[in-house]
C-alpha positions as CSV (number, residue, x, y, z in Angstrom):
1,X,15.0,27.6,-3.8
2,X,14.0,25.3,-6.1
3,X,10.5,23.1,-5.3
4,X,11.0,20.0,-3.8
5,X,10.1,17.5,-6.7
6,X,8.0,15.1,-3.9
7,X,5.1,14.8,-3.0
8,X,3.3,12.8,-0.4
9,X,1.0,9.7,-0.8
10,X,-1.1,9.0,1.8
11,X,-4.1,6.9,2.9
12,X,-5.4,3.4,4.7
13,X,-4.9,0.4,4.5
14,X,-8.1,-1.6,5.4
15,X,-8.1,-5.6,6.9
16,X,-10.9,-7.9,6.1
17,X,-12.9,-9.3,8.7
18,X,-11.0,-12.9,8.8
19,X,-7.9,-11.5,10.3
20,X,-7.3,-13.2,13.9
21,X,-7.7,-11.1,16.6
22,X,-4.7,-10.2,18.3
23,X,-2.8,-10.6,15.1
24,X,0.2,-8.6,14.5
25,X,2.5,-8.3,11.0
26,X,4.5,-6.5,8.6
27,X,2.9,-3.6,6.2
28,X,4.5,-3.1,2.9
29,X,2.7,-0.2,0.7
30,X,4.2,0.3,-2.6
31,X,3.4,3.2,-5.7
32,X,3.8,1.4,-8.8
33,X,4.0,2.6,-12.5
34,X,1.9,0.3,-14.8
35,X,1.8,2.6,-17.5
36,X,3.6,-0.4,-20.0
37,X,1.1,-2.9,-20.8
38,X,2.7,-6.7,-21.0
39,X,6.0,-5.5,-18.7
40,X,6.7,-5.2,-15.4
41,X,4.9,-2.7,-13.6
42,X,8.4,-0.2,-11.8
43,X,8.5,0.8,-8.1
44,X,8.8,4.3,-7.7
45,X,8.2,4.7,-3.5
46,X,7.2,2.3,-0.9
47,X,6.9,2.1,3.3
48,X,7.8,-1.0,5.6
49,X,5.8,-1.1,8.3
50,X,6.8,-3.5,10.8
51,X,4.7,-4.7,14.3
52,X,1.5,-3.5,13.5
53,X,-1.2,-4.5,15.9
54,X,-3.8,-6.0,13.4
55,X,-7.4,-6.5,14.0
56,X,-11.1,-7.6,12.1
57,X,-11.3,-4.5,9.2
58,X,-9.2,-2.1,11.3
59,X,-7.4,0.5,9.0
60,X,-3.6,1.0,8.9
61,X,-2.7,4.5,8.3
62,X,0.2,4.9,5.8
63,X,2.4,7.8,4.2
64,X,5.2,7.9,1.7
65,X,6.9,10.5,-0.3
66,X,7.1,9.7,-3.7
67,X,8.0,11.5,-7.2
68,X,5.8,13.2,-9.4
69,X,5.3,11.3,-12.6
70,X,4.7,12.3,-16.3
71,X,1.7,13.2,-18.0
72,X,0.0,10.3,-18.8
73,X,1.4,7.9,-16.6
74,X,-0.8,5.2,-15.0
75,X,0.2,4.8,-11.0
76,X,-1.4,2.1,-8.7
77,X,-0.4,1.1,-5.3
78,X,-0.1,-2.6,-3.6
79,X,-0.4,-3.5,-0.2
80,X,0.9,-6.7,1.2
81,X,0.1,-7.3,4.6
82,X,2.4,-10.5,6.0
83,X,0.6,-11.7,9.9
84,X,1.3,-13.9,12.7
85,X,-1.7,-14.6,14.9
86,X,0.3,-17.2,16.8
87,X,3.5,-18.7,16.9
88,X,4.0,-21.0,13.4
89,X,0.5,-19.4,11.9
90,X,1.3,-16.6,9.3
91,X,-1.4,-15.6,6.9
92,X,-1.0,-12.9,3.9
93,X,-3.2,-10.4,2.4
94,X,-3.2,-8.7,-0.5
95,X,-4.1,-5.9,-2.8
96,X,-5.8,-7.9,-5.5
97,X,-7.6,-4.4,-7.9
98,X,-6.0,-1.6,-8.8
99,X,-5.7,1.6,-6.6
100,X,-5.2,4.0,-9.1
101,X,-2.9,6.7,-7.6
102,X,-2.6,10.1,-10.1
103,X,0.6,10.8,-11.3
104,X,1.2,14.4,-9.3
105,X,0.4,16.6,-6.8
106,X,-0.2,15.6,-3.3
107,X,-2.9,12.4,-2.4
108,X,-4.5,11.7,0.6
109,X,-7.5,9.7,1.6
110,X,-7.2,6.4,-0.3
111,X,-8.0,3.6,1.2
112,X,-7.0,-0.1,0.0
113,X,-8.7,-3.6,0.7
114,X,-7.1,-6.6,1.2
115,X,-7.8,-10.2,0.8
116,X,-6.7,-13.5,1.7
117,X,-4.0,-15.3,-0.4
């Protein structure tokens, strides 16, 4: 029986303090290969979480299955949250810095902070 070529990447998305209490939103966590300078990153895996209860400073756990990348590849997480605090009021939050992920093996305990955009 062949080994599973997929691995688990998990952690938490940490919301900033300016999230409206009682907001609900959608969360998208992406694992991207950012190895190529001056080229678009490549999407390796993603997970979408819908109708998530949001709160200031809350941590939203995530887990995704991803392929291992080759030696020397640079991987990073990208997260976007679209929040609704009341009808017609929307806010977006985005990861605005690099959150490196090792290219192979299961990885846990990753923490991704967000910024309101």
